[in-house]
Every structure is written in C-alpha cells, then in structure tokens.
DOSEVO-562824 format. One line per 5 residues: number of its first residue (from 1); their letters; for each residue x, y, z of N, C-alpha, C. Coordinates in Angstrom, 2 decimals, always signed. Example, Ala and Ser with C-alpha at 12.3 -4.5 7.8 and 13.67 -1.06 7.14 Angstrom:
DOSEVO-562824
1	AS	+13.19:-5.69:+7.80:+12.30:-4.50:+7.80:+13.20:-3.30:+7.80; +12.85:-2.25:+7.08:+13.67:-1.06:+7.14:+12.90:+0.03:+7.87 .
//
This chain:
DOSEVO-562824
1	XXXXX	+63.94:-46.82:-32.30:+64.37:-46.09:-33.49:+65.06:-47.05:-34.42; +64.61:-47.12:-35.65:+65.17:-48.08:-36.59:+66.28:-47.51:-37.45; +66.38:-46.17:-37.56:+67.40:-45.55:-38.40:+68.72:-45.41:-37.69; +69.75:-45.07:-38.45:+71.07:-44.81:-37.87:+71.54:-43.45:-38.34; +72.56:-42.93:-37.69:+73.09:-41.62:-38.03:+74.60:-41.65:-37.94 .
6	XXXXX	+75.25:-41.15:-38.96:+76.70:-41.00:-38.98:+76.97:-39.56:-39.39; +77.15:-38.68:-38.41:+77.33:-37.26:-38.68:+78.40:-36.69:-37.76; +79.31:-35.92:-38.35:+80.40:-35.29:-37.61:+80.39:-33.80:-37.94; +80.54:-32.96:-36.92:+80.69:-31.53:-37.10:+81.93:-31.10:-36.32; +82.85:-30.44:-37.01:+84.10:-30.00:-36.39:+84.37:-28.54:-36.72 .
11	XXXXX	+84.91:-27.82:-35.75:+85.47:-26.50:-35.99:+86.90:-26.57:-35.49; +87.83:-26.30:-36.40:+89.23:-26.38:-36.02:+90.11:-25.63:-36.99; +91.41:-25.77:-36.77:+92.41:-25.08:-37.58:+93.15:-26.09:-38.45; +93.42:-25.71:-39.71:+94.17:-26.57:-40.61:+95.58:-26.76:-40.08; +96.04:-27.98:-40.05:+97.39:-28.28:-39.60:+98.39:-28.32:-40.73 .
16	XXXXX	+97.91:-28.27:-41.98:+98.79:-28.33:-43.15:+98.00:-27.82:-44.35; +98.68:-27.63:-45.46:+98.02:-27.23:-46.70:+97.18:-28.40:-47.22; +96.22:-28.09:-48.09:+95.38:-29.11:-48.71:+96.23:-29.88:-49.72; +96.28:-31.19:-49.60:+97.02:-32.05:-50.54:+96.03:-32.64:-51.53; +96.26:-32.38:-52.81:+95.33:-32.81:-53.85:+95.83:-34.08:-54.53 .
21	XXXXX	+94.88:-34.95:-54.91:+95.15:-36.16:-55.69:+94.16:-36.16:-56.85; +94.68:-36.21:-58.07:+93.83:-36.19:-59.26:+93.76:-37.57:-59.88; +92.60:-37.90:-60.47:+92.37:-39.21:-61.06:+92.18:-39.07:-62.57; +92.32:-40.18:-63.29:+92.23:-40.18:-64.74:+90.86:-39.72:-65.23; +89.80:-40.06:-64.55:+88.45:-39.71:-64.98:+88.11:-38.24:-64.79 .
26	XXXXX	+89.01:-37.45:-64.23:+88.77:-36.03:-64.03:+88.40:-35.68:-62.60; +88.15:-36.65:-61.75:+87.82:-36.38:-60.36:+89.07:-36.09:-59.54; +88.87:-35.58:-58.34:+90.00:-35.32:-57.46:+89.55:-35.42:-56.00; +90.54:-35.58:-55.14:+90.32:-35.64:-53.69:+91.33:-34.71:-53.04; +90.86:-33.95:-52.06:+91.74:-33.12:-51.25:+91.76:-33.67:-49.83 .
31	XXXXX	+92.93:-33.70:-49.24:+93.09:-34.20:-47.87:+93.85:-33.16:-47.05; +93.41:-32.97:-45.80:+94.12:-32.08:-44.89:+93.74:-32.42:-43.46; +94.66:-32.15:-42.52:+94.34:-32.38:-41.10:+93.74:-31.14:-40.45; +92.83:-31.36:-39.52:+92.26:-30.29:-38.70:+92.56:-30.61:-37.24; +92.97:-29.57:-36.50:+93.24:-29.72:-35.07:+92.08:-29.09:-34.29 .
36	XXXXX	+91.56:-29.85:-33.31:+90.59:-29.32:-32.37:+91.21:-29.40:-30.98; +90.88:-28.45:-30.12:+91.48:-28.38:-28.79:+90.43:-28.49:-27.70; +90.83:-29.11:-26.61:+90.02:-29.17:-25.39:+90.89:-28.61:-24.28; +90.41:-27.60:-23.57:+91.17:-26.98:-22.49:+90.40:-27.11:-21.19; +91.09:-27.51:-20.15:+90.48:-27.62:-18.83:+91.52:-27.32:-17.77 .
41	XXXXX	+91.06:-27.14:-16.55:+91.95:-26.89:-15.42:+92.05:-28.15:-14.58; +93.28:-28.61:-14.36:+93.54:-29.77:-13.53:+93.20:-29.40:-12.08; +92.25:-30.13:-11.48:+91.78:-29.79:-10.13:+92.85:-29.98:-9.07; +93.77:-30.93:-9.28:+94.80:-31.19:-8.28:+95.92:-30.15:-8.31; +96.32:-29.73:-9.52:+97.45:-28.80:-9.63:+97.02:-27.37:-9.94 .
46	XXXXX	+95.77:-27.16:-10.38:+95.32:-25.83:-10.76:+95.88:-25.37:-12.10; +96.57:-26.25:-12.78:+97.23:-25.93:-14.04:+96.26:-26.08:-15.22; +96.35:-25.17:-16.20:+95.52:-25.26:-17.41:+96.16:-26.30:-18.34; +95.33:-27.23:-18.79:+95.80:-28.32:-19.66:+95.04:-28.23:-20.98; +95.77:-28.32:-22.09:+95.16:-28.31:-23.42:+95.50:-29.61:-24.13 .
51	XXXXX	+94.46:-30.31:-24.57:+94.64:-31.52:-25.38:+94.22:-31.22:-26.80; +95.06:-31.60:-27.75:+94.76:-31.39:-29.16:+94.47:-32.73:-29.82; +93.36:-32.79:-30.55:+93.02:-33.98:-31.34:+93.15:-33.61:-32.81; +93.68:-34.55:-33.61:+93.86:-34.36:-35.04:+92.85:-35.21:-35.79; +92.26:-34.62:-36.81:+91.24:-35.30:-37.61:+91.65:-35.25:-39.08 .
56	XXXXX	+91.55:-36.39:-39.77:+91.86:-36.47:-41.19:+90.62:-36.11:-42.00; +90.71:-35.05:-42.80:+89.58:-34.54:-43.55:+89.76:-34.89:-45.03; +88.65:-35.32:-45.67:+88.66:-35.66:-47.10:+87.53:-34.90:-47.78; +87.87:-34.15:-48.83:+86.87:-33.46:-49.66:+87.05:-33.91:-51.10; +85.98:-33.89:-51.87:+86.01:-34.42:-53.23:+85.68:-33.37:-54.27 .
61	XXXXX	+86.25:-33.55:-55.45:+85.94:-32.83:-56.68:+85.95:-31.32:-56.51; +84.88:-30.62:-56.87:+84.88:-29.15:-56.87:+85.13:-28.60:-55.46; +84.56:-29.25:-54.45:+84.78:-28.80:-53.07:+86.27:-28.87:-52.72; +86.96:-29.90:-53.19:+88.40:-30.04:-52.94:+89.17:-28.91:-53.61; +88.79:-28.57:-54.83:+89.48:-27.50:-55.55:+89.26:-26.15:-54.85 .
66	XXXXX	+88.06:-25.92:-54.33:+87.76:-24.69:-53.60:+88.60:-24.63:-52.32; +88.67:-25.73:-51.60:+89.47:-25.77:-50.37:+90.94:-25.51:-50.67; +91.45:-26.13:-51.73:+92.85:-25.93:-52.09:+93.13:-24.46:-52.40; +92.20:-23.81:-53.09:+92.40:-22.43:-53.51:+92.31:-21.44:-52.35; +91.39:-21.66:-51.42:+91.10:-20.65:-50.41:+91.60:-20.97:-49.01 .
71	XXXXX	+91.97:-22.19:-48.70:+92.41:-22.54:-47.35:+93.92:-22.63:-47.27; +94.46:-22.20:-46.15:+95.89:-22.29:-45.88:+96.09:-22.83:-44.47; +97.28:-23.29:-44.22:+97.63:-23.79:-42.89:+97.31:-22.73:-41.85; +96.62:-23.14:-40.77:+96.27:-22.22:-39.69:+94.88:-21.64:-39.80; +94.26:-21.71:-40.99:+92.91:-21.16:-41.16:+91.91:-21.95:-40.35 .
76	XXXXX	+90.89:-21.24:-39.87:+89.82:-21.87:-39.10:+88.69:-22.24:-40.05; +88.16:-23.46:-39.89:+87.13:-23.96:-40.81:+86.14:-24.83:-40.05; +84.89:-24.79:-40.51:+83.83:-25.68:-40.02:+83.62:-26.73:-41.10; +83.64:-28.01:-40.70:+83.35:-29.10:-41.64:+82.26:-29.98:-41.06; +81.44:-30.50:-41.95:+80.36:-31.40:-41.56:+80.41:-32.57:-42.53 .
81	XXXXX	+80.32:-33.78:-42.00:+80.39:-34.94:-42.87:+80.14:-36.23:-42.13; +80.68:-37.31:-42.71:+80.49:-38.66:-42.19:+81.84:-39.27:-41.84; +81.86:-40.12:-40.81:+83.07:-40.87:-40.48:+83.17:-42.08:-41.39; +84.39:-42.31:-41.90:+84.66:-43.50:-42.72:+85.95:-44.11:-42.22; +85.95:-45.44:-42.09:+87.15:-46.17:-41.69:+87.75:-46.84:-42.91 .
86	XXXXX	+89.07:-46.80:-43.01:+89.77:-47.46:-44.12:+90.87:-48.34:-43.55; +91.20:-49.38:-44.31:+92.36:-50.20:-43.96:+93.11:-50.53:-45.23; +94.44:-50.70:-45.10:+95.28:-51.04:-46.24:+96.53:-51.73:-45.74; +97.26:-52.33:-46.66:+98.52:-53.00:-46.34:+99.65:-51.98:-46.46; +100.42:-51.82:-45.41:+101.57:-50.93:-45.44:+102.72:-51.58:-46.19 .
91	XXXXX	+103.75:-50.79:-46.51:+104.92:-51.31:-47.21:+105.62:-52.41:-46.41; +105.48:-52.35:-45.09:+106.10:-53.36:-44.23:+105.24:-54.62:-44.09; +104.09:-54.65:-44.76:+103.21:-55.82:-44.72:+102.16:-55.78:-43.62; +102.25:-54.81:-42.72:+101.27:-54.69:-41.64:+100.00:-54.01:-42.15; +98.88:-54.40:-41.56:+97.61:-53.77:-41.89:+97.51:-52.44:-41.15 .
96	XXXXX	+97.19:-51.39:-41.88:+97.06:-50.05:-41.30:+95.58:-49.66:-41.32; +95.20:-48.82:-40.34:+93.83:-48.36:-40.22:+93.82:-46.84:-40.06; +92.79:-46.20:-40.57:+92.60:-44.78:-40.35:+91.12:-44.46:-40.33; +90.77:-43.40:-39.63:+89.40:-42.89:-39.62:+89.44:-41.51:-40.24; +88.55:-41.27:-41.21:+88.52:-40.00:-41.93:+87.13:-39.38:-41.82 .
101	XXXXX	+87.08:-38.06:-41.96:+85.82:-37.34:-42.05:+85.64:-36.99:-43.53; +84.64:-37.60:-44.17:+84.31:-37.31:-45.57:+83.31:-36.16:-45.58; +83.76:-35.01:-46.05:+83.03:-33.75:-45.93:+81.84:-33.70:-46.88; +80.70:-33.26:-46.33:+79.50:-33.01:-47.11:+79.20:-31.52:-47.17; +79.67:-30.74:-46.19:+79.45:-29.31:-46.14:+80.61:-28.67:-45.39 .
106	XXXXX	+80.97:-27.44:-45.75:+82.04:-26.74:-45.04:+81.80:-25.24:-45.12; +82.39:-24.53:-44.16:+82.33:-23.07:-44.12:+83.68:-22.55:-43.67; +84.22:-21.58:-44.39:+85.47:-20.96:-44.00:+85.17:-19.96:-42.88; +85.87:-20.07:-41.77:+85.64:-19.20:-40.62:+86.71:-18.13:-40.46; +87.87:-18.30:-41.07:+88.90:-17.28:-41.06:+88.56:-16.26:-42.13 .
111	XXXXX	+88.51:-14.99:-41.74:+88.19:-13.97:-42.73:+89.37:-13.78:-43.68; +89.10:-13.18:-44.81:+90.15:-12.92:-45.79:+91.23:-12.03:-45.19; +90.83:-11.02:-44.39:+91.80:-10.12:-43.77:+92.70:-10.87:-42.80; +92.14:-11.78:-42.01:+92.95:-12.57:-41.08:+93.91:-13.45:-41.85; +93.44:-14.06:-42.91:+94.28:-14.93:-43.72:+95.41:-14.14:-44.36 .
116	XXXXX	+95.10:-12.95:-44.89:+96.13:-12.11:-45.49:+97.11:-11.63:-44.44; +96.64:-11.34:-43.23:+97.54:-10.89:-42.15:+98.52:-11.99:-41.81; +98.07:-13.25:-41.80:+98.97:-14.36:-41.51:+100.05:-14.46:-42.56; +99.70:-14.31:-43.85:+100.72:-14.41:-44.90:+101.62:-13.19:-44.88; +101.11:-12.00:-44.53:+101.94:-10.80:-44.49:+102.93:-10.86:-43.33 .
121	XXXXX	+102.59:-11.56:-42.25:+103.55:-11.72:-41.15:+104.78:-12.47:-41.62; +104.62:-13.39:-42.56:+105.75:-14.16:-43.07:+106.49:-13.41:-44.16; +105.81:-12.50:-44.89:+106.41:-11.83:-46.04:+106.30:-10.32:-45.90; +106.62:-9.77:-44.74:+106.46:-8.34:-44.50:+107.61:-7.60:-45.17; +107.31:-6.64:-46.09:+108.38:-5.90:-46.76:+108.98:-4.85:-45.83 .
126	XXXXX	+110.26:-4.54:-46.06:+110.94:-3.50:-45.32:+110.53:-2.15:-45.89; +110.13:-1.20:-45.03:+109.73:+0.13:-45.49:+110.44:+1.20:-44.68; +110.75:+2.30:-45.36:+111.25:+3.48:-44.67:+110.05:+4.33:-44.27; +110.22:+5.18:-43.27:+109.11:+6.02:-42.84:+108.68:+6.97:-43.93; +109.58:+7.42:-44.78:+109.26:+8.37:-45.84:+108.59:+7.73:-47.04 .
131	XXXXX	+108.46:+6.42:-47.09:+107.90:+5.76:-48.28:+106.51:+5.18:-48.01; +105.68:+5.94:-47.30:+104.33:+5.45:-47.00:+103.51:+5.29:-48.26; +103.63:+6.19:-49.22:+102.84:+6.11:-50.44:+103.17:+4.87:-51.25; +104.46:+4.52:-51.33:+104.81:+3.32:-52.10:+104.27:+2.07:-51.41; +104.25:+2.07:-50.08:+103.67:+0.93:-49.36:+102.18:+0.82:-49.62 .
136	XXXXX	+101.49:+1.95:-49.69:+100.06:+1.93:-49.97:+99.80:+1.43:-51.37; +100.64:+1.78:-52.32:+100.44:+1.32:-53.69:+100.57:-0.19:-53.75; +101.56:-0.75:-53.05:+101.71:-2.21:-53.04:+100.49:-2.86:-52.43; +99.98:-2.29:-51.34:+98.81:-2.86:-50.69:+97.60:-2.81:-51.63; +97.38:-1.68:-52.29:+96.25:-1.57:-53.20:+96.38:-2.52:-54.38 .
141	XXXXX	+97.60:-2.70:-54.90:+97.80:-3.64:-56.00:+97.42:-5.05:-55.56; +97.83:-5.45:-54.38:+97.51:-6.78:-53.88:+96.01:-6.95:-53.75; +95.33:-5.95:-53.21:+93.89:-6.03:-53.01:+93.19:-6.16:-54.36; +93.60:-5.35:-55.35:+92.91:-5.42:-56.64:+93.13:-6.77:-57.31; +94.29:-7.38:-57.14:+94.51:-8.72:-57.68:+93.59:-9.73:-57.01 .
146	XXXXX	+93.46:-9.63:-55.68:+92.59:-10.56:-54.97:+91.14:-10.37:-55.38; +90.71:-9.13:-55.61:+89.33:-8.88:-56.01:+89.03:-9.50:-57.36; +89.96:-9.43:-58.31:+89.70:-10.01:-59.63:+89.62:-11.53:-59.53; +90.41:-12.14:-58.66:+90.32:-13.59:-58.48:+88.98:-13.97:-57.89; +88.51:-13.17:-56.92:+87.23:-13.50:-56.28:+86.08:-13.40:-57.26 .
151	XXXXX	+86.12:-12.41:-58.15:+85.02:-12.25:-59.08:+84.93:-13.44:-60.03; +86.06:-14.10:-60.30:+86.06:-15.23:-61.21:+85.47:-16.49:-60.60; +85.89:-16.85:-59.40:+85.53:-18.15:-58.82:+85.06:-18.02:-57.38; +83.95:-17.38:-57.14:+83.45:-17.30:-55.78:+82.80:-18.62:-55.40; +83.27:-19.24:-54.33:+82.69:-20.53:-53.94:+81.40:-20.39:-53.16 .
156	X	+81.01:-19.18:-52.79:+79.81:-19.01:-51.98:+79.02:-17.81:-52.43 .
//
C-alpha cells in the first residue's frame, strides 16, 4: 500500500468551554479539551478501574463559531479529524510539544434537553407549591427564546 492515513475519531465529553482566538483576516480558531474513558476490571483485585485520556481539539472558522455557540462543558460530542503535532518555545526557554486533533467533521451527541437540564441544575429557581403557573411561564419563555435562536443559525 503506497498511501497513508491520518484519521482520528473520538466520542467524549468537553472538559471546558470552547476558547476562541480571532485573527486580523477574519478567521478564527476554537480550542477545547475532550475526555475519553476506558473502564476495566483489575483481575487481581476485582476492582473497577477507569482511565481518562484528554485530547486537545482544534476547530476553525465557522465550525469553531458553531461549537462555541452550542457546546458547553460536559456535553458529549463526536469529532473526526487529523492528528497534528506542534512545538514552540516556552517562556522558560524550553521546547514544548503538543498533539492536537484538527477537526474535519463533528456531531453534537448531547441533546438540547440534556444540555438545558445541566444548566438548570446550576440555576434552579426557588418555587412555592402554589406558584406552578408562574414556573410554567418561565419555562415557556425560555423555550421560545431558544427556538428563535435556533431558527436563525441552525448548524445542521
């Protein structure tokens, strides 16, 4: 076989928010970490062991803007791309190395409801039992705002 292949496919959870970097020419890059887990049972102790690997993800231009808008820490995502190695001089003068996944395709795997449930766990309003209608109005207002945003910029 004379050809080569550099292809990576990952399914994992975002470890942080998407960090954007904008350039003078109008382009941009988004960077975020993804965690993947491997779980197995230790044969000697019978104990379940989980190893987590972290991957540096890089997306460019419109794809980066879509990821920034729709992805949050903890969301599950599928990414497909190429491995790229970089090196640079650190502030201390040492040469640093990193391996990144430069994304060519991605799919959001966390549903909108799951994503909203995660944010509502952090921002859950206090309600009295007698104020069910006011709680429903707040929920409907939030949904209608989200629907108008989706109609403007659907990435898929």
